[in-house]
VMD Tcl script that builds the backbone (N, CA, C; Angstrom):
set m [mol new atoms 435]
animate dup $m
set s [atomselect $m all]
$s set {name element resname resid chain x y z} {
  {N N MET 1 A 52.321 71.963 118.319}
  {CA C MET 1 A 52.910 73.179 117.810}
  {C C MET 1 A 52.309 74.409 118.481}
  {N N THR 2 A 51.228 74.254 119.219}
  {CA C THR 2 A 50.619 75.427 119.834}
  {C C THR 2 A 51.542 76.070 120.858}
  {N N TRP 3 A 52.479 75.345 121.418}
  {CA C TRP 3 A 53.406 75.925 122.387}
  {C C TRP 3 A 54.595 76.583 121.698}
  {N N LEU 4 A 54.916 76.172 120.477}
  {CA C LEU 4 A 56.122 76.653 119.815}
  {C C LEU 4 A 55.840 77.757 118.796}
  {N N ARG 5 A 54.817 77.588 118.009}
  {CA C ARG 5 A 54.556 78.502 116.893}
  {C C ARG 5 A 54.361 79.953 117.318}
  {N N PRO 6 A 53.536 80.241 118.319}
  {CA C PRO 6 A 53.334 81.656 118.676}
  {C C PRO 6 A 54.563 82.335 119.283}
  {N N THR 7 A 55.436 81.574 119.934}
  {CA C THR 7 A 56.576 82.192 120.606}
  {C C THR 7 A 57.821 82.263 119.743}
  {N N CYS 8 A 58.041 81.249 118.899}
  {CA C CYS 8 A 59.276 81.199 118.113}
  {C C CYS 8 A 59.059 81.472 116.633}
  {N N GLY 9 A 57.824 81.389 116.173}
  {CA C GLY 9 A 57.496 81.713 114.796}
  {C C GLY 9 A 58.318 81.006 113.746}
  {N N PRO 10 A 58.375 79.658 113.791}
  {CA C PRO 10 A 59.149 78.994 112.746}
  {C C PRO 10 A 58.552 79.288 111.364}
  {N N PRO 11 A 59.397 79.354 110.329}
  {CA C PRO 11 A 58.886 79.656 108.993}
  {C C PRO 11 A 57.950 78.555 108.497}
  {N N ARG 12 A 57.208 78.864 107.483}
  {CA C ARG 12 A 56.204 77.941 106.958}
  {C C ARG 12 A 56.776 76.548 106.697}
  {N N ARG 13 A 57.958 76.469 106.084}
  {CA C ARG 13 A 58.544 75.158 105.800}
  {C C ARG 13 A 58.973 74.418 107.064}
  {N N GLY 14 A 59.196 75.127 108.146}
  {CA C GLY 14 A 59.608 74.484 109.390}
  {C C GLY 14 A 58.498 74.430 110.409}
  {N N ASN 15 A 57.275 74.660 109.974}
  {CA C ASN 15 A 56.123 74.714 110.855}
  {C C ASN 15 A 55.135 73.638 110.417}
  {N N PRO 16 A 55.321 72.409 110.889}
  {CA C PRO 16 A 54.512 71.305 110.387}
  {C C PRO 16 A 53.087 71.299 110.934}
  {N N PRO 17 A 52.101 71.728 110.141}
  {CA C PRO 17 A 50.740 71.826 110.638}
  {C C PRO 17 A 50.097 70.482 110.972}
  {N N PHE 18 A 50.435 69.429 110.275}
  {CA C PHE 18 A 49.845 68.119 110.542}
  {C C PHE 18 A 50.900 67.174 111.120}
  {N N TRP 19 A 51.696 67.710 112.026}
  {CA C TRP 19 A 52.779 66.981 112.656}
  {C C TRP 19 A 52.310 65.679 113.268}
  {N N HIS 20 A 51.102 65.672 113.817}
  {CA C HIS 20 A 50.601 64.501 114.539}
  {C C HIS 20 A 50.363 63.296 113.628}
  {N N ARG 21 A 50.376 63.508 112.312}
  {CA C ARG 21 A 50.171 62.418 111.357}
  {C C ARG 21 A 51.484 61.824 110.850}
  {N N HIS 22 A 52.616 62.298 111.385}
  {CA C HIS 22 A 53.930 61.868 110.903}
  {C C HIS 22 A 54.832 61.540 112.087}
  {N N PRO 23 A 55.136 60.260 112.314}
  {CA C PRO 23 A 55.972 59.894 113.474}
  {C C PRO 23 A 57.309 60.633 113.513}
  {N N GLU 24 A 57.909 60.886 112.358}
  {CA C GLU 24 A 59.205 61.569 112.355}
  {C C GLU 24 A 59.089 62.978 112.937}
  {N N LEU 25 A 57.955 63.632 112.711}
  {CA C LEU 25 A 57.734 64.966 113.282}
  {C C LEU 25 A 57.379 64.868 114.763}
  {N N VAL 26 A 56.616 63.856 115.132}
  {CA C VAL 26 A 56.276 63.644 116.543}
  {C C VAL 26 A 57.559 63.458 117.348}
  {N N TRP 27 A 58.488 62.647 116.838}
  {CA C TRP 27 A 59.740 62.406 117.555}
  {C C TRP 27 A 60.538 63.694 117.707}
  {N N GLU 28 A 60.665 64.440 116.628}
  {CA C GLU 28 A 61.453 65.677 116.659}
  {C C GLU 28 A 60.847 66.695 117.632}
  {N N LEU 29 A 59.533 66.898 117.524}
  {CA C LEU 29 A 58.872 67.885 118.381}
  {C C LEU 29 A 58.819 67.425 119.836}
  {N N SER 30 A 58.666 66.125 120.068}
  {CA C SER 30 A 58.674 65.612 121.438}
  {C C SER 30 A 60.029 65.840 122.087}
  {N N ALA 31 A 61.097 65.557 121.340}
  {CA C ALA 31 A 62.441 65.770 121.875}
  {C C ALA 31 A 62.671 67.246 122.181}
  {N N LEU 32 A 62.217 68.101 121.288}
  {CA C LEU 32 A 62.381 69.536 121.478}
  {C C LEU 32 A 61.603 70.023 122.706}
  {N N HIS 33 A 60.388 69.531 122.866}
  {CA C HIS 33 A 59.565 69.938 124.001}
  {C C HIS 33 A 60.153 69.433 125.323}
  {N N LEU 34 A 60.578 68.181 125.348}
  {CA C LEU 34 A 61.180 67.633 126.564}
  {C C LEU 34 A 62.456 68.401 126.925}
  {N N HIS 35 A 63.237 68.730 125.915}
  {CA C HIS 35 A 64.464 69.506 126.136}
  {C C HIS 35 A 64.111 70.876 126.724}
  {N N TRP 36 A 63.070 71.507 126.211}
  {CA C TRP 36 A 62.641 72.819 126.725}
  {C C TRP 36 A 62.222 72.696 128.184}
  {N N LEU 37 A 61.415 71.660 128.504}
  {CA C LEU 37 A 60.965 71.475 129.885}
  {C C LEU 37 A 62.147 71.325 130.834}
  {N N CYS 38 A 63.138 70.561 130.418}
  {CA C CYS 38 A 64.319 70.367 131.266}
  {C C CYS 38 A 65.142 71.651 131.375}
  {N N ALA 39 A 65.335 72.339 130.259}
  {CA C ALA 39 A 66.168 73.545 130.256}
  {C C ALA 39 A 65.572 74.657 131.114}
  {N N TYR 40 A 64.258 74.735 131.161}
  {CA C TYR 40 A 63.613 75.801 131.913}
  {C C TYR 40 A 63.122 75.359 133.286}
  {N N ASP 41 A 63.532 74.197 133.730}
  {CA C ASP 41 A 63.187 73.737 135.069}
  {C C ASP 41 A 63.860 74.657 136.086}
  {N N PRO 42 A 63.145 75.041 137.142}
  {CA C PRO 42 A 63.729 75.950 138.141}
  {C C PRO 42 A 65.000 75.403 138.806}
  {N N GLU 43 A 65.160 74.097 138.832}
  {CA C GLU 43 A 66.343 73.488 139.452}
  {C C GLU 43 A 67.530 73.416 138.490}
  {N N GLU 44 A 67.324 73.777 137.235}
  {CA C GLU 44 A 68.367 73.669 136.216}
  {C C GLU 44 A 69.323 74.853 136.302}
  {N N ASN 45 A 70.515 74.660 135.766}
  {CA C ASN 45 A 71.521 75.711 135.696}
  {C C ASN 45 A 70.983 76.893 134.893}
  {N N GLY 46 A 71.346 78.087 135.260}
  {CA C GLY 46 A 70.851 79.294 134.600}
  {C C GLY 46 A 71.207 79.408 133.129}
  {N N SER 47 A 72.238 78.714 132.680}
  {CA C SER 47 A 72.610 78.789 131.266}
  {C C SER 47 A 71.958 77.692 130.424}
  {N N ALA 48 A 71.192 76.813 131.043}
  {CA C ALA 48 A 70.557 75.706 130.305}
  {C C ALA 48 A 69.664 76.194 129.162}
  {N N PRO 49 A 68.910 77.283 129.332}
  {CA C PRO 49 A 68.108 77.758 128.202}
  {C C PRO 49 A 68.938 78.122 126.973}
  {N N ASN 50 A 70.175 78.582 127.187}
  {CA C ASN 50 A 71.047 78.857 126.037}
  {C C ASN 50 A 71.309 77.586 125.242}
  {N N GLY 51 A 71.489 76.482 125.944}
  {CA C GLY 51 A 71.669 75.201 125.265}
  {C C GLY 51 A 70.442 74.806 124.474}
  {N N TRP 52 A 69.263 75.069 125.053}
  {CA C TRP 52 A 68.031 74.757 124.330}
  {C C TRP 52 A 67.957 75.562 123.037}
  {N N HIS 53 A 68.256 76.845 123.106}
  {CA C HIS 53 A 68.186 77.690 121.908}
  {C C HIS 53 A 69.214 77.257 120.857}
  {N N ARG 54 A 70.376 76.844 121.291}
  {CA C ARG 54 A 71.394 76.336 120.362}
  {C C ARG 54 A 70.877 75.061 119.681}
  {N N ASP 55 A 70.306 74.175 120.474}
  {CA C ASP 55 A 69.774 72.932 119.915}
  {C C ASP 55 A 68.527 73.181 119.074}
  {N N PHE 56 A 67.756 74.196 119.425}
  {CA C PHE 56 A 66.571 74.545 118.640}
  {C C PHE 56 A 66.971 74.990 117.232}
  {N N ALA 57 A 68.102 75.672 117.118}
  {CA C ALA 57 A 68.579 76.084 115.791}
  {C C ALA 57 A 68.825 74.853 114.922}
  {N N ASP 58 A 69.431 73.825 115.495}
  {CA C ASP 58 A 69.637 72.572 114.754}
  {C C ASP 58 A 68.299 71.913 114.435}
  {N N ALA 59 A 67.387 71.917 115.398}
  {CA C ALA 59 A 66.079 71.271 115.202}
  {C C ALA 59 A 65.280 71.969 114.106}
  {N N ARG 60 A 65.418 73.285 113.985}
  {CA C ARG 60 A 64.674 73.998 112.929}
  {C C ARG 60 A 65.073 73.491 111.553}
  {N N GLN 61 A 66.345 73.244 111.349}
  {CA C GLN 61 A 66.780 72.706 110.053}
  {C C GLN 61 A 66.220 71.305 109.835}
  {N N ARG 62 A 66.264 70.485 110.881}
  {CA C ARG 62 A 65.699 69.134 110.744}
  {C C ARG 62 A 64.205 69.196 110.476}
  {N N LEU 63 A 63.498 70.116 111.146}
  {CA C LEU 63 A 62.061 70.260 110.892}
  {C C LEU 63 A 61.791 70.627 109.435}
  {N N ARG 64 A 62.584 71.548 108.888}
  {CA C ARG 64 A 62.417 71.902 107.464}
  {C C ARG 64 A 62.624 70.676 106.586}
  {N N ASP 65 A 63.653 69.884 106.901}
  {CA C ASP 65 A 63.914 68.668 106.129}
  {C C ASP 65 A 62.762 67.676 106.257}
  {N N TRP 66 A 62.278 67.471 107.491}
  {CA C TRP 66 A 61.166 66.543 107.712}
  {C C TRP 66 A 59.906 67.007 106.984}
  {N N VAL 67 A 59.609 68.295 107.074}
  {CA C VAL 67 A 58.401 68.822 106.422}
  {C C VAL 67 A 58.491 68.628 104.914}
  {N N THR 68 A 59.660 68.880 104.350}
  {CA C THR 68 A 59.849 68.673 102.921}
  {C C THR 68 A 59.649 67.206 102.553}
  {N N ALA 69 A 60.196 66.309 103.346}
  {CA C ALA 69 A 60.091 64.876 103.056}
  {C C ALA 69 A 58.680 64.342 103.235}
  {N N CYS 70 A 57.982 64.816 104.273}
  {CA C CYS 70 A 56.672 64.226 104.552}
  {C C CYS 70 A 55.546 64.888 103.771}
  {N N GLY 71 A 55.736 66.101 103.306}
  {CA C GLY 71 A 54.732 66.717 102.448}
  {C C GLY 71 A 53.585 67.393 103.153}
  {N N THR 72 A 53.663 67.614 104.449}
  {CA C THR 72 A 52.580 68.308 105.132}
  {C C THR 72 A 52.609 69.788 104.741}
  {N N ARG 73 A 51.448 70.339 104.491}
  {CA C ARG 73 A 51.298 71.743 104.095}
  {C C ARG 73 A 50.249 72.393 104.992}
  {N N VAL 74 A 50.041 73.670 104.831}
  {CA C VAL 74 A 49.101 74.394 105.688}
  {C C VAL 74 A 47.677 73.851 105.550}
  {N N ASP 75 A 47.282 73.457 104.357}
  {CA C ASP 75 A 45.891 73.027 104.138}
  {C C ASP 75 A 45.765 71.606 103.592}
  {N N ARG 76 A 46.867 70.902 103.488}
  {CA C ARG 76 A 46.810 69.535 102.949}
  {C C ARG 76 A 47.948 68.711 103.531}
  {N N ASP 77 A 47.797 67.408 103.386}
  {CA C ASP 77 A 48.787 66.506 103.933}
  {C C ASP 77 A 48.831 65.257 103.069}
  {N N ARG 78 A 49.904 64.537 103.188}
  {CA C ARG 78 A 50.028 63.226 102.548}
  {C C ARG 78 A 50.939 62.379 103.413}
  {N N ALA 79 A 50.823 61.087 103.263}
  {CA C ALA 79 A 51.708 60.190 104.001}
  {C C ALA 79 A 53.141 60.407 103.532}
  {N N THR 80 A 54.082 60.186 104.414}
  {CA C THR 80 A 55.487 60.316 104.052}
  {C C THR 80 A 55.824 59.259 103.007}
  {N N ARG 81 A 56.439 59.695 101.946}
  {CA C ARG 81 A 56.809 58.758 100.876}
  {C C ARG 81 A 57.920 57.826 101.352}
  {N N GLN 82 A 57.802 56.589 100.966}
  {CA C GLN 82 A 58.804 55.580 101.299}
  {C C GLN 82 A 59.435 55.073 100.012}
  {N N THR 83 A 60.721 54.916 100.015}
  {CA C THR 83 A 61.439 54.381 98.866}
  {C C THR 83 A 61.480 52.867 98.983}
  {N N ALA 84 A 61.051 52.184 97.933}
  {CA C ALA 84 A 61.130 50.724 97.919}
  {C C ALA 84 A 62.569 50.313 97.628}
  {N N TRP 85 A 63.082 49.410 98.405}
  {CA C TRP 85 A 64.419 48.899 98.189}
  {C C TRP 85 A 64.374 47.785 97.156}
  {N N PRO 86 A 65.499 47.482 96.550}
  {CA C PRO 86 A 65.526 46.411 95.548}
  {C C PRO 86 A 64.933 45.119 96.118}
  {N N GLY 87 A 64.023 44.523 95.353}
  {CA C GLY 87 A 63.377 43.290 95.775}
  {C C GLY 87 A 62.060 43.511 96.496}
  {N N GLU 88 A 61.778 44.746 96.896}
  {CA C GLU 88 A 60.512 45.046 97.567}
  {C C GLU 88 A 59.469 45.458 96.541}
  {N N THR 89 A 58.212 45.312 96.918}
  {CA C THR 89 A 57.119 45.763 96.070}
  {C C THR 89 A 57.157 47.284 95.998}
  {N N PRO 90 A 57.059 47.859 94.806}
  {CA C PRO 90 A 57.051 49.327 94.706}
  {C C PRO 90 A 55.905 49.919 95.533}
  {N N THR 91 A 56.169 51.076 96.121}
  {CA C THR 91 A 55.148 51.729 96.932}
  {C C THR 91 A 54.082 52.345 96.030}
  {N N GLU 92 A 52.892 52.466 96.578}
  {CA C GLU 92 A 51.784 53.051 95.829}
  {C C GLU 92 A 51.966 54.565 95.742}
  {N N THR 93 A 51.361 55.153 94.735}
  {CA C THR 93 A 51.383 56.603 94.592}
  {C C THR 93 A 50.614 57.214 95.768}
  {N N ILE 94 A 51.181 58.249 96.330}
  {CA C ILE 94 A 50.558 58.907 97.482}
  {C C ILE 94 A 50.013 60.254 97.026}
  {N N GLU 95 A 48.758 60.479 97.288}
  {CA C GLU 95 A 48.097 61.720 96.900}
  {C C GLU 95 A 47.925 62.626 98.113}
  {N N ASP 96 A 47.909 63.917 97.862}
  {CA C ASP 96 A 47.614 64.880 98.925}
  {C C ASP 96 A 46.146 64.786 99.323}
  {N N THR 97 A 45.884 65.000 100.607}
  {CA C THR 97 A 44.526 65.078 101.127}
  {C C THR 97 A 44.303 66.503 101.598}
  {N N VAL 98 A 43.271 67.150 101.079}
  {CA C VAL 98 A 42.945 68.510 101.521}
  {C C VAL 98 A 42.275 68.410 102.893}
  {N N ILE 99 A 42.734 69.235 103.813}
  {CA C ILE 99 A 42.181 69.259 105.166}
  {C C ILE 99 A 41.745 70.692 105.449}
  {N N PRO 100 A 40.447 70.980 105.279}
  {CA C PRO 100 A 39.978 72.360 105.396}
  {C C PRO 100 A 39.930 72.905 106.819}
  {N N ASP 101 A 39.815 72.029 107.834}
  {CA C ASP 101 A 39.712 72.497 109.218}
  {C C ASP 101 A 40.742 71.750 110.053}
  {N N ARG 102 A 41.890 72.393 110.267}
  {CA C ARG 102 A 42.980 71.758 110.992}
  {C C ARG 102 A 42.590 71.373 112.407}
  {N N ALA 103 A 41.873 72.223 113.094}
  {CA C ALA 103 A 41.493 71.940 114.481}
  {C C ALA 103 A 40.581 70.721 114.561}
  {N N ALA 104 A 39.615 70.643 113.662}
  {CA C ALA 104 A 38.699 69.496 113.648}
  {C C ALA 104 A 39.460 68.214 113.306}
  {N N ALA 105 A 40.402 68.302 112.377}
  {CA C ALA 105 A 41.192 67.133 112.000}
  {C C ALA 105 A 42.034 66.659 113.188}
  {N N PHE 106 A 42.586 67.601 113.948}
  {CA C PHE 106 A 43.391 67.225 115.109}
  {C C PHE 106 A 42.522 66.575 116.184}
  {N N ARG 107 A 41.342 67.160 116.437}
  {CA C ARG 107 A 40.432 66.564 117.431}
  {C C ARG 107 A 40.053 65.141 117.034}
  {N N ALA 108 A 39.742 64.926 115.755}
  {CA C ALA 108 A 39.385 63.583 115.276}
  {C C ALA 108 A 40.568 62.625 115.453}
  {N N PHE 109 A 41.782 63.099 115.173}
  {CA C PHE 109 A 42.973 62.271 115.347}
  {C C PHE 109 A 43.131 61.864 116.809}
  {N N VAL 110 A 42.976 62.825 117.724}
  {CA C VAL 110 A 43.146 62.542 119.152}
  {C C VAL 110 A 42.086 61.548 119.620}
  {N N LYS 111 A 40.840 61.737 119.218}
  {CA C LYS 111 A 39.772 60.804 119.615}
  {C C LYS 111 A 40.063 59.396 119.106}
  {N N ALA 112 A 40.500 59.278 117.853}
  {CA C ALA 112 A 40.824 57.960 117.293}
  {C C ALA 112 A 42.017 57.345 118.014}
  {N N ASP 113 A 43.012 58.163 118.363}
  {CA C ASP 113 A 44.189 57.663 119.065}
  {C C ASP 113 A 43.815 57.169 120.456}
  {N N ILE 114 A 42.954 57.895 121.142}
  {CA C ILE 114 A 42.500 57.469 122.465}
  {C C ILE 114 A 41.751 56.141 122.359}
  {N N ALA 115 A 40.883 56.016 121.364}
  {CA C ALA 115 A 40.136 54.769 121.170}
  {C C ALA 115 A 41.091 53.612 120.869}
  {N N ARG 116 A 42.113 53.858 120.043}
  {CA C ARG 116 A 43.092 52.823 119.710}
  {C C ARG 116 A 43.855 52.385 120.954}
  {N N ARG 117 A 44.271 53.340 121.763}
  {CA C ARG 117 A 45.014 53.007 122.976}
  {C C ARG 117 A 44.138 52.276 123.981}
  {N N GLN 118 A 42.879 52.694 124.085}
  {CA C GLN 118 A 41.956 52.025 125.006}
  {C C GLN 118 A 41.728 50.585 124.573}
  {N N ALA 119 A 41.572 50.361 123.263}
  {CA C ALA 119 A 41.382 49.001 122.755}
  {C C ALA 119 A 42.601 48.136 123.052}
  {N N ALA 120 A 43.801 48.710 122.899}
  {CA C ALA 120 A 45.025 47.958 123.200}
  {C C ALA 120 A 45.102 47.622 124.689}
  {N N GLU 121 A 44.725 48.573 125.528}
  {CA C GLU 121 A 44.737 48.318 126.970}
  {C C GLU 121 A 43.712 47.256 127.337}
  {N N ASP 122 A 42.513 47.355 126.770}
  {CA C ASP 122 A 41.473 46.364 127.036}
  {C C ASP 122 A 41.919 44.971 126.610}
  {N N ALA 123 A 42.554 44.881 125.433}
  {CA C ALA 123 A 43.045 43.588 124.943}
  {C C ALA 123 A 44.118 43.030 125.865}
  {N N PHE 124 A 44.985 43.905 126.363}
  {CA C PHE 124 A 46.039 43.462 127.277}
  {C C PHE 124 A 45.430 42.874 128.546}
  {N N TYR 125 A 44.500 43.601 129.166}
  {CA C TYR 125 A 43.899 43.108 130.400}
  {C C TYR 125 A 43.071 41.857 130.148}
  {N N ALA 126 A 42.424 41.780 128.998}
  {CA C ALA 126 A 41.667 40.571 128.661}
  {C C ALA 126 A 42.600 39.375 128.545}
  {N N SER 127 A 43.822 39.599 128.018}
  {CA C SER 127 A 44.778 38.496 127.878}
  {C C SER 127 A 45.255 37.985 129.236}
  {N N LEU 128 A 45.108 38.791 130.270}
  {CA C LEU 128 A 45.496 38.390 131.623}
  {C C LEU 128 A 44.342 37.723 132.371}
  {N N GLY 129 A 43.172 37.714 131.737}
  {CA C GLY 129 A 41.992 37.170 132.394}
  {C C GLY 129 A 41.390 38.151 133.377}
  {N N ALA 130 A 41.585 39.450 133.125}
  {CA C ALA 130 A 41.083 40.479 134.036}
  {C C ALA 130 A 39.574 40.610 133.906}
  {N N ASP 131 A 38.947 40.996 135.010}
  {CA C ASP 131 A 37.512 41.271 135.011}
  {C C ASP 131 A 37.268 42.497 134.138}
  {N N PRO 132 A 36.403 42.384 133.102}
  {CA C PRO 132 A 36.203 43.518 132.193}
  {C C PRO 132 A 35.583 44.744 132.857}
  {N N ASN 133 A 34.923 44.563 133.995}
  {CA C ASN 133 A 34.295 45.702 134.672}
  {C C ASN 133 A 35.242 46.422 135.619}
  {N N THR 134 A 36.122 45.665 136.259}
  {CA C THR 134 A 36.994 46.279 137.266}
  {C C THR 134 A 38.455 46.333 136.848}
  {N N GLY 135 A 38.841 45.460 135.913}
  {CA C GLY 135 A 40.240 45.392 135.510}
  {C C GLY 135 A 41.095 44.580 136.465}
  {N N GLU 136 A 40.461 44.024 137.515}
  {CA C GLU 136 A 41.217 43.244 138.490}
  {C C GLU 136 A 41.594 41.892 137.902}
  {N N VAL 137 A 42.817 41.470 138.194}
  {CA C VAL 137 A 43.326 40.196 137.707}
  {C C VAL 137 A 43.180 39.168 138.801}
  {N N ASP 138 A 42.701 37.987 138.443}
  {CA C ASP 138 A 42.568 36.892 139.393}
  {C C ASP 138 A 43.968 36.410 139.764}
  {N N ASP 139 A 44.289 36.402 141.032}
  {CA C ASP 139 A 45.620 36.051 141.495}
  {C C ASP 139 A 45.725 34.596 141.914}
  {N N ASP 140 A 44.883 33.712 141.388}
  {CA C ASP 140 A 44.888 32.295 141.797}
  {C C ASP 140 A 46.202 31.612 141.493}
  {N N ASP 141 A 46.954 32.109 140.496}
  {CA C ASP 141 A 48.203 31.463 140.109}
  {C C ASP 141 A 49.367 31.818 141.031}
  {N N GLU 142 A 49.178 32.792 141.898}
  {CA C GLU 142 A 50.267 33.195 142.777}
  {C C GLU 142 A 50.319 32.286 143.993}
  {N N PRO 143 A 51.537 32.003 144.498}
  {CA C PRO 143 A 51.657 31.141 145.678}
  {C C PRO 143 A 51.054 31.800 146.919}
  {N N ALA 144 A 50.516 30.977 147.782}
  {CA C ALA 144 A 49.925 31.479 149.045}
  {C C ALA 144 A 51.028 32.031 149.921}
  {N N GLN 145 A 50.670 33.033 150.718}
  {CA C GLN 145 A 51.679 33.663 151.587}
  {C C GLN 145 A 51.474 33.301 153.014}
}
mol reanalyze $m
mol bondsrecalc $m
mol representation Tube
mol addrep $m
C-alpha cells in the first residue's frame, strides 16, 4: 500500500493496513499494481492510464468489500471469517488481534515469509538429491551424450 496510499488516498474502509495477512487483498492489490505498471509503461498507448483509473474505481469498491469481510483495521486485524457449509465443522470464533506497530508487524511477516519460502526451496532441492551446499543436482540418471 505504500505505493498507492500517498498518491490516491483511498478512504479508511478501502485502505487495508494489514493487506499482507489476507490473500484476497494480496490478489486485488497485486492485480491493481500489475495493471498500473502496464498502463504506465513507456511503450503503452497514451490512453492506457485512463483505463487504469477506470478500473481503479471498480477496485476501490472491491477493496472496501474485502476490508469489510476480512476485518482488518488501522490498529488491529483478524483472520477472514469463513462460513461453514452444511456438513462441515463449524468454524471457531475469530478474535481481533491488536497490532500496535504496523511496520514491525510487516517486517516480521516478510521475514517469516522468506524463511517459509527458503524452507520450501530447500525441501524441493533435497527431494532431487541436490548437494545442500551448492544446490547442484547429480545428473547420473541422464543418458550419456
